[in-house]
C-alpha positions as CSV (number, residue, x, y, z in Angstrom):
1,M,-0.2,-0.2,0.2
2,R,1.9,2.7,-0.9
3,G,1.8,6.9,0.2
4,L,-1.5,7.2,2.2
5,A,-1.8,4.3,4.5
6,W,-5.0,3.3,6.2
7,V,-6.0,4.1,10.0
8,L,-8.5,2.1,11.8
9,V,-11.0,4.4,13.8
10,T,-12.7,3.9,16.9
11,V,-14.7,1.3,18.0
12,M,-18.1,1.4,19.6
13,G,-18.8,1.5,23.5
14,I,-18.6,-2.5,23.9
15,S,-18.4,-3.5,27.3
16,L,-14.9,-5.1,26.9
17,G,-13.4,-3.0,28.7
18,L,-10.9,-0.5,26.4
19,R,-9.1,2.4,27.7
20,A,-11.3,5.9,27.6
21,Q,-9.8,8.4,25.7
22,A,-11.3,11.0,26.8
23,D,-10.1,13.4,29.4
24,L,-13.0,13.9,32.1
25,P,-13.2,17.5,33.2
26,F,-13.2,16.7,37.3
27,A,-10.6,14.2,37.1
28,D,-7.6,13.7,39.4
29,A,-4.2,15.1,37.9
30,A,-2.5,12.3,35.8
31,P,0.3,10.8,37.7
32,A,4.1,12.0,36.4
33,P,6.0,9.4,34.1
34,K,7.9,7.3,35.2
35,R,11.8,7.1,33.3
36,G,13.4,4.0,32.8
37,G,12.8,0.5,31.1
38,V,12.1,-1.5,27.8
39,L,8.7,-1.1,26.2
40,R,8.5,-4.4,23.7
41,V,5.8,-3.8,21.2
42,V,4.7,-6.9,18.4
43,D,3.6,-5.5,15.1
44,E,3.6,-6.5,11.4
45,A,6.7,-7.7,10.7
46,P,8.4,-5.9,7.9
47,G,8.1,-7.0,4.3
48,S,10.1,-4.2,2.8
49,P,13.7,-2.3,3.8
50,F,11.9,-0.2,6.7
51,G,15.1,2.2,6.6
52,I,14.6,4.6,3.4
53,P,11.0,5.5,3.9
54,W,10.7,6.2,0.0
55,E,10.9,2.1,-0.2
56,I,8.8,1.1,2.5
57,V,5.5,-0.4,1.8
58,G,2.9,-0.6,3.7
59,V,2.9,-1.9,7.5
60,S,6.7,-2.4,6.9
61,V,6.6,1.2,8.3
62,C,6.1,-0.7,12.3
63,A,9.3,-1.8,12.0
64,A,10.7,2.2,12.6
65,I,8.4,4.2,14.1
66,P,10.5,5.0,16.9
67,A,13.4,5.9,14.6
68,F,11.1,8.1,12.6
69,E,8.8,11.2,12.4
70,S,7.3,13.1,10.1
71,L,6.5,17.1,9.3
72,L,3.0,17.3,10.5
73,W,0.9,15.2,13.0
74,V,-2.6,15.1,11.5
75,D,-5.6,12.8,13.8
76,R,-7.6,10.6,12.9
77,Q,-10.3,13.0,12.7
78,G,-8.0,15.0,10.1
79,R,-7.4,17.5,12.2
80,I,-3.3,19.2,11.8
81,S,-0.8,19.8,14.0
82,P,2.8,20.6,14.2
83,R,5.9,18.1,14.4
84,L,9.1,18.7,12.7
85,A,7.5,22.0,11.3
86,E,6.0,24.1,13.7
87,R,4.2,26.0,11.6
88,W,2.5,25.8,7.6
89,E,1.0,28.8,5.2
90,V,-1.1,28.0,1.9
91,A,-0.3,30.3,-0.6
92,P,-3.4,32.9,-1.9
93,D,-3.4,31.2,-5.3
94,R,-3.1,27.3,-3.4
95,R,-0.4,26.4,-5.8
96,S,2.4,25.8,-2.8
97,I,2.6,25.4,1.1
98,T,5.1,26.9,3.1
99,L,6.5,24.6,5.9
100,T,8.7,26.5,8.9
101,L,10.7,23.5,10.9
102,R,11.6,23.8,14.4
103,R,15.1,24.7,15.9
104,G,17.9,22.6,16.8
105,I,16.6,19.5,15.8
106,R,19.6,16.7,15.0
107,F,19.4,12.5,12.8
108,H,20.6,9.9,14.9
109,D,24.3,11.1,13.2
110,G,24.3,14.0,14.8
111,T,23.6,16.4,11.5
112,P,21.3,18.6,11.8
113,L,17.6,18.7,10.4
114,D,17.6,21.8,7.8
115,A,15.6,22.4,4.9
116,G,18.3,21.4,3.1
117,A,17.4,17.4,4.1
118,V,13.8,18.0,3.9
119,V,14.1,19.0,-0.1
120,Y,16.4,15.8,0.1
121,N,13.8,13.6,1.4
122,L,10.9,15.1,-0.6
123,Q,12.7,14.7,-3.8
124,R,13.1,11.2,-3.5
125,Q,9.7,11.0,-2.7
126,M,8.9,12.8,-5.9
127,E,10.6,10.6,-8.0
128,A,9.5,7.2,-6.4
129,R,6.1,8.8,-7.5
130,R,4.3,9.0,-3.7
131,V,3.9,12.6,-3.5
132,P,1.6,14.6,-6.1
133,F,4.5,17.7,-5.5
134,R,5.6,19.6,-8.7
135,S,8.9,20.7,-7.1
136,V,9.8,21.5,-3.6
137,E,12.9,23.8,-2.9
138,A,14.8,25.6,0.3
139,V,13.8,29.2,0.8
140,D,16.2,29.5,3.4
141,D,17.8,27.0,6.2
142,R,14.5,26.2,8.0
143,R,12.2,27.6,5.1
144,V,10.6,24.6,2.9
145,R,8.4,25.8,0.0
146,I,6.4,23.1,-1.9
147,H,4.9,24.0,-5.1
148,L,2.1,22.3,-6.7
149,Q,0.7,21.3,-9.7
150,E,-2.8,22.2,-8.5
151,W,-4.3,22.5,-5.1
152,D,-5.6,19.1,-4.0
153,N,-7.0,19.0,-0.1
154,R,-5.5,15.6,0.6
155,I,-2.4,17.4,0.8
156,W,-1.8,16.8,4.3
157,L,-1.7,13.5,4.5
158,N,1.2,13.2,2.4
159,L,2.7,15.2,5.2
160,M,2.1,13.1,8.3
161,G,2.4,9.3,6.8
162,T,5.1,7.5,5.2
163,S,5.6,9.8,2.7
164,A,6.9,12.5,5.1
165,L,9.1,10.9,7.3
166,M,12.9,12.5,7.4
167,V,15.5,10.0,7.3
168,S,19.9,11.7,7.7
169,P,21.0,12.3,3.4
170,S,24.3,12.3,4.9
171,F,23.8,8.9,6.6
172,L,22.6,7.5,2.9
173,E,25.7,9.3,1.4
174,R,27.8,8.0,3.9
175,Q,26.6,4.6,4.7
176,G,25.1,3.4,1.1
177,L,21.6,2.3,0.3
178,D,21.9,-1.1,1.0
179,R,23.0,-0.8,4.8
180,A,20.5,1.8,5.1
181,R,17.6,0.4,4.1
182,W,17.4,-2.2,7.2
183,E,18.8,0.8,9.5
184,P,16.5,3.6,9.8
185,V,18.8,7.1,10.9
186,G,16.1,9.8,11.7
187,T,15.1,12.1,13.9
188,G,12.9,9.9,16.9
189,P,13.0,9.2,20.4
190,F,15.3,6.1,19.8
191,R,18.4,5.1,17.8
192,F,18.4,1.9,16.3
193,V,20.7,-0.9,17.3
194,R,19.7,-4.0,15.5
195,Y,17.5,-5.9,13.3
196,Q,17.3,-9.3,13.6
197,R,15.3,-10.6,10.8
198,D,11.8,-11.7,11.2
199,A,12.1,-11.2,14.9
200,A,12.3,-8.4,16.5
201,V,14.2,-4.3,16.0
202,T,15.7,-3.0,18.8
203,Y,16.5,0.9,19.3
204,R,18.2,2.0,22.7
205,R,17.1,5.5,23.7
206,F,18.0,8.9,21.0
207,V,19.6,11.3,24.1
208,N,19.9,14.7,22.3
209,Y,16.2,13.6,20.9
210,W,14.7,17.6,20.4
211,Q,12.0,17.4,23.0
212,P,13.1,18.1,26.1
213,G,13.1,15.3,28.9
214,K,11.3,12.7,26.4
215,P,11.6,10.5,25.5
216,Y,10.9,8.1,28.9
217,L,12.1,4.7,27.7
218,D,15.6,3.2,28.0
219,G,14.4,1.5,24.5
220,V,12.3,-0.1,22.7
221,E,11.9,-3.4,20.8
222,M,9.7,-4.2,17.8
223,R,8.8,-7.7,17.9
224,F,7.5,-9.5,15.3
225,I,5.6,-13.1,16.4
226,R,3.1,-14.4,13.5
227,D,1.6,-16.9,15.1
228,L,-1.7,-15.8,17.9
229,Q,-0.9,-18.8,20.3
230,T,2.8,-17.5,20.5
231,L,1.9,-14.3,20.7
232,R,-0.6,-14.8,23.4
233,A,1.0,-17.0,25.8
234,A,4.1,-14.5,25.3
235,F,2.0,-11.9,26.4
236,L,0.5,-13.8,29.3
237,A,3.9,-14.8,30.8
238,G,4.2,-11.3,30.5
239,Q,7.4,-11.4,27.8
240,V,5.1,-8.4,25.7
241,D,4.3,-5.4,26.4
242,V,2.3,-4.2,23.7
243,A,0.3,-6.8,21.8
244,G,-0.9,-5.5,17.6
245,L,-3.8,-7.6,16.6
246,G,-6.9,-7.6,14.7
247,P,-10.9,-8.8,15.6
248,Y,-9.8,-12.0,16.9
249,P,-10.4,-14.5,19.9
250,A,-6.6,-14.0,21.2
251,A,-7.8,-10.0,21.7
252,A,-11.4,-10.4,23.3
253,E,-10.0,-13.1,25.3
254,L,-7.6,-10.9,26.6
255,I,-10.2,-8.1,27.1
256,R,-12.4,-10.4,29.2
257,Q,-9.3,-10.9,31.0
258,G,-9.1,-7.2,32.4
259,Y,-6.2,-6.6,30.4
260,P,-6.5,-2.6,28.8
261,A,-6.5,-2.3,25.2
262,E,-6.9,0.6,22.5
263,S,-9.0,-0.6,19.5
264,F,-10.0,1.3,16.5
265,F,-12.8,-0.6,14.3
266,G,-12.7,2.4,11.3
267,G,-12.0,0.0,8.3
268,V,-15.7,-1.5,6.3
269,V,-15.1,-5.4,5.4
270,V,-17.2,-5.1,1.7
271,L,-18.2,-7.3,-0.8
272,V,-16.3,-6.3,-3.7
273,P,-18.7,-7.1,-7.0
274,D,-16.8,-8.0,-10.6
275,S,-19.9,-5.4,-12.2
276,A,-17.2,-4.4,-14.9
277,N,-17.8,-7.4,-16.4
278,P,-20.6,-7.8,-18.4
279,D,-21.5,-11.3,-18.5
280,S,-21.6,-11.3,-14.8
281,P,-24.8,-11.3,-13.0
282,L,-23.5,-8.6,-10.0
283,A,-23.1,-6.1,-13.4
284,D,-27.3,-5.6,-12.5
285,R,-27.7,-3.2,-9.4
286,R,-30.5,-5.2,-8.7
287,V,-28.7,-8.2,-8.0
288,R,-26.3,-6.2,-5.8
289,E,-29.2,-5.4,-3.5
290,A,-30.3,-8.5,-2.8
291,I,-27.3,-9.3,-1.7
292,G,-27.8,-6.7,0.5
293,Y,-30.3,-8.1,1.6
294,A,-29.1,-11.7,2.1
295,I,-26.9,-10.8,4.4
296,D,-27.4,-10.5,8.6
297,R,-25.0,-7.9,9.1
298,E,-25.2,-8.4,12.8
299,A,-25.6,-11.8,13.4
300,L,-22.5,-12.4,10.6
301,A,-20.2,-9.6,13.0
302,Q,-20.9,-11.2,16.1
303,A,-20.7,-15.1,15.1
304,T,-16.4,-14.1,12.9
305,L,-15.7,-11.2,15.1
306,F,-15.9,-12.5,18.2
307,G,-18.2,-9.7,19.8
308,L,-15.5,-7.2,18.9
309,S,-17.8,-5.3,16.2
310,Q,-21.1,-4.7,14.3
311,G,-22.7,-5.1,11.6
312,W,-22.4,-2.0,8.9
313,T,-23.9,-0.6,6.2
314,Q,-21.7,2.5,5.1
315,L,-18.4,3.0,3.8
316,T,-17.3,5.3,7.1
317,V,-17.7,5.8,10.5
318,P,-19.6,8.5,12.4
319,E,-16.2,10.7,12.7
320,S,-16.1,11.3,9.1
321,R,-17.8,14.0,7.7
322,A,-18.6,11.7,5.2
323,Y,-21.0,10.0,7.6
324,L,-24.6,9.8,6.9
325,Q,-27.5,10.4,9.2
326,D,-29.9,9.4,7.1
327,H,-28.6,6.6,5.5
328,R,-30.3,3.0,6.1
329,G,-28.9,0.6,3.8
330,P,-30.7,-2.8,3.0
331,T,-31.4,-5.2,6.1
332,Y,-31.5,-8.3,6.7
333,N,-34.4,-9.6,4.6
334,P,-34.1,-13.2,2.1
335,A,-37.5,-12.6,1.1
336,R,-36.6,-9.1,-0.6
337,A,-33.0,-10.9,-1.9
338,R,-35.5,-13.3,-3.9
339,E,-37.9,-11.0,-5.0
340,L,-34.9,-9.3,-6.6
341,L,-32.9,-12.0,-7.6
342,A,-36.4,-12.5,-9.6
343,Q,-36.4,-9.3,-10.8
344,A,-33.0,-9.5,-12.5
345,G,-33.8,-12.4,-14.1
346,Y,-32.6,-14.6,-12.0
347,P,-35.4,-16.9,-10.4
348,N,-33.6,-19.6,-9.5
349,G,-30.5,-18.0,-8.2
350,F,-27.1,-18.6,-10.0
351,E,-23.4,-19.5,-9.5
352,T,-20.3,-17.2,-8.4
353,T,-17.1,-17.2,-6.6
354,L,-16.3,-15.4,-3.2
355,I,-12.5,-14.7,-2.6
356,P,-11.4,-13.7,0.7
357,A,-8.8,-11.2,1.3
358,P,-5.5,-13.7,3.3
359,Y,-5.5,-11.7,5.9
360,L,-9.5,-12.6,6.6
361,D,-10.5,-15.0,8.8
362,R,-12.2,-18.1,6.5
363,N,-15.0,-18.1,8.7
364,I,-16.3,-14.9,7.7
365,A,-16.2,-16.1,4.2
366,V,-18.0,-19.9,4.6
367,A,-20.8,-18.0,6.9
368,L,-21.4,-15.5,3.8
369,Q,-21.2,-18.2,1.4
370,Q,-24.4,-20.1,3.5
371,Y,-26.6,-16.8,3.6
372,L,-26.2,-16.6,-0.3
373,N,-26.7,-19.9,-0.8
374,A,-30.3,-19.8,1.7
375,V,-31.8,-16.8,-1.3
376,G,-30.4,-19.4,-4.9
377,I,-26.9,-17.6,-5.1
378,R,-24.7,-20.4,-5.1
379,A,-21.2,-19.3,-4.0
380,Q,-17.5,-21.8,-4.4
381,L,-14.8,-20.5,-2.1
382,E,-11.8,-20.0,-3.5
383,L,-8.8,-19.2,-0.9
384,P,-6.1,-17.9,-3.0
385,E,-2.2,-16.5,-1.2
386,I,-1.7,-13.1,-1.7
387,G,0.2,-13.2,-4.6
388,R,-2.9,-14.4,-6.5
389,Y,-5.3,-12.6,-4.8
390,T,-2.8,-9.3,-5.6
391,E,-2.8,-10.6,-9.6
392,Y,-7.1,-10.7,-9.2
393,Q,-7.3,-7.4,-7.8
394,R,-4.9,-5.7,-10.0
395,R,-5.9,-7.5,-13.5
396,G,-9.3,-8.6,-12.7
397,W,-11.6,-11.7,-10.7
398,R,-15.2,-13.5,-11.1
399,G,-17.6,-13.3,-8.2
400,M,-16.6,-11.1,-5.3
401,L,-14.2,-10.1,-3.5
402,I,-13.6,-9.8,0.4
403,H,-11.9,-7.4,1.2
404,V,-11.5,-4.5,3.8
405,F,-11.5,-0.6,2.8
406,G,-9.7,1.3,5.4
407,Y,-10.5,4.4,6.7
408,F,-9.0,7.7,5.7
409,P,-10.0,11.0,7.9
410,N,-10.7,12.9,4.6
411,F,-12.4,11.0,2.9
412,N,-11.4,12.0,-0.2
413,A,-8.1,9.6,0.2
414,H,-10.4,7.0,0.5
415,V,-12.0,7.4,-2.7
416,A,-9.3,7.5,-4.3
417,F,-7.5,5.1,-3.3
418,Y,-10.3,2.6,-3.6
419,Y,-12.1,4.0,-7.1
420,T,-10.6,6.8,-8.6
421,Q,-7.2,6.4,-8.6
422,A,-7.2,2.6,-7.1
423,P,-3.5,1.9,-6.2
424,E,-4.2,-1.6,-5.9
425,G,-6.5,-1.6,-9.0
426,Y,-10.4,-3.4,-8.1
427,A,-9.7,-3.8,-11.9
428,S,-13.3,-5.8,-12.3
429,M,-15.4,-2.9,-10.0
430,R,-17.2,-0.9,-12.3
431,R,-17.5,2.7,-10.8
432,P,-20.7,5.1,-11.2
433,A,-20.1,7.8,-13.9
434,Q,-20.7,10.4,-12.0
435,L,-18.3,9.7,-9.5
436,E,-14.7,11.4,-11.5
437,T,-16.7,14.7,-11.8
438,L,-17.9,14.6,-7.6
439,F,-14.3,14.3,-7.2
440,R,-12.8,16.3,-8.3
441,D,-14.5,19.3,-7.1
442,S,-14.6,17.9,-3.6
443,V,-10.7,18.1,-3.8
444,R,-10.2,21.4,-4.7
445,T,-12.2,22.9,-1.4
446,L,-9.0,24.3,0.5
447,R,-10.4,21.9,3.3
448,E,-12.6,18.6,2.7
449,E,-16.8,20.1,2.7
450,R,-18.9,18.1,4.5
451,H,-21.8,18.2,1.7
452,K,-19.2,17.6,-0.9
453,V,-17.8,14.5,0.5
454,Q,-21.4,13.1,1.6
455,A,-22.1,13.4,-1.9
456,L,-19.4,11.2,-2.9
457,H,-20.4,8.6,-0.4
458,R,-23.9,9.1,-0.8
459,L,-23.6,7.7,-4.7
460,L,-20.8,5.1,-4.0
461,L,-23.5,3.2,-1.6
462,S,-27.4,4.0,-3.8
463,D,-25.2,2.1,-6.7
464,L,-23.7,-0.8,-4.4
465,T,-20.9,-0.4,-6.2
466,V,-19.2,-2.1,-3.2
467,I,-21.4,-3.8,-0.3
468,P,-20.5,-3.2,2.8
469,L,-21.0,-5.9,5.6
470,M,-19.0,-4.5,9.2
471,R,-16.4,-2.7,10.8
472,Y,-13.5,-4.3,10.9
473,G,-9.9,-3.3,13.4
474,R,-6.9,-3.0,14.9
475,I,-6.2,-3.7,18.6
476,Y,-3.6,-3.2,20.9
477,V,-3.8,-5.0,24.0
478,M,-1.5,-3.8,26.7
479,Q,-0.1,-4.8,30.2
480,K,-1.7,-2.8,32.7
481,Y,1.2,-0.9,33.4
482,V,1.6,0.2,29.7
483,R,0.9,4.1,29.6
484,D,0.1,7.0,27.2
485,T,1.8,4.8,24.1
486,K,-0.7,6.7,21.7
487,H,-2.0,4.0,19.6
488,L,-4.2,4.4,17.1
489,R,-5.2,8.1,17.5
490,W,-3.6,9.6,14.0
491,A,-4.6,9.5,10.4
492,T,-2.8,5.9,9.4
493,W,-2.9,3.2,12.1
494,P,0.7,1.9,11.9
495,F,1.8,5.5,13.7
496,W,1.9,5.6,17.4
497,A,4.0,8.4,19.8
498,P,6.8,5.9,21.6
499,E,8.7,9.5,23.0
500,D,5.6,9.9,25.2
501,A,4.8,6.2,26.6
502,W,5.9,5.4,30.1
503,L,6.1,2.1,32.0
504,D,4.1,2.4,35.6
505,R,6.0,0.2,38.0
């Protein structure tokens, strides 16, 4: 997944002991952070180099978070705040943005973060086609001007994610790309010590970090444990402090046992019909609507996501400006599903294929197969490996993919990623004719405007371009002494705040 990575937003208030995030007006003052200790975090293993930002692919960035920082922060509501840049200014003609860098920031190799270093990084991102900039220039030692082809209000996400991470140009030039690919040298609170392939990345406190008094920890270890039972056992044995999980039985069990968790369910599991294939039954909107009525979403979510989520009929969540208060999607009604199939010319149903993404539990596909069969849609299951599944996305498929469409705090970025620009393809998905026009109009405003993104959202829902099923998310279960990691609060879910984390023991 390139450029804008996806972020998973807050789960509804289910009674599983999830950590509250709102500050209570009359709560006791928070205790002062304690110093020392090493935080052991299990997260996604890198599938690509993680030391050169413009070579990082998708969740491989998890391995590098303690070492790297971005120019700005954007939170899950789309609010912008300073990071390495302390100020920003949009030109009156909206053809450029000028960033002013903080003073006194240094990379782990001792070289300064100045305008020249930022220009070097952004130019490499441009060459890799990860950012939509026309050019970048150093105005002086602390100011960087980014020139744009045209204004696009998704630009803020380009300035906070993987595409805005800063690596030391001097280190790259001195040590070479081969070493740098697996040794991140940034401005972050922790500096790289070693990488053990498929096992862990070890970091130690950066004593010259720019935020006074931080970090509080002596070190961070990013660990990679793929087997869920092994991870569960390591957590219960006290060998892991923070466990990154999906909505799995292990997560539900640990939460029920009283372990705190940060959880955000902003992604949506969807069916992606091959509606661009003219000979497919799914090219008929009535058939897609029938499928919407055939599925009991709430029962599906409870049975397959272990009480951690809920059925859903929209493509985003209430935190988004695109959320539609008045939308009521198809509810479970098998009789209505059969009626629509008959109207579309399929009174006896038809045959199709269900193709789940490899990271999804197979039980989701099995449950959907049963719902569809009950209304006459005889679906065969195909369980491809990731390579074949990616090939389907990019080159086309027959039947329906079962996929997770992620959350973006700017819904225009969601539309671009999955529909209008679609780096992952979705070649067999037909887009509504009006989508491009509405999208171009929506990205030209200074900030995302509610009525414009709602129009985009309403179009996709009314067309049933994809069929929403249930919310899906990321969960970080923590030992009871872990404090202030700030997991899952930013626009892209792998990012957190290791400089603020501390251990209360």
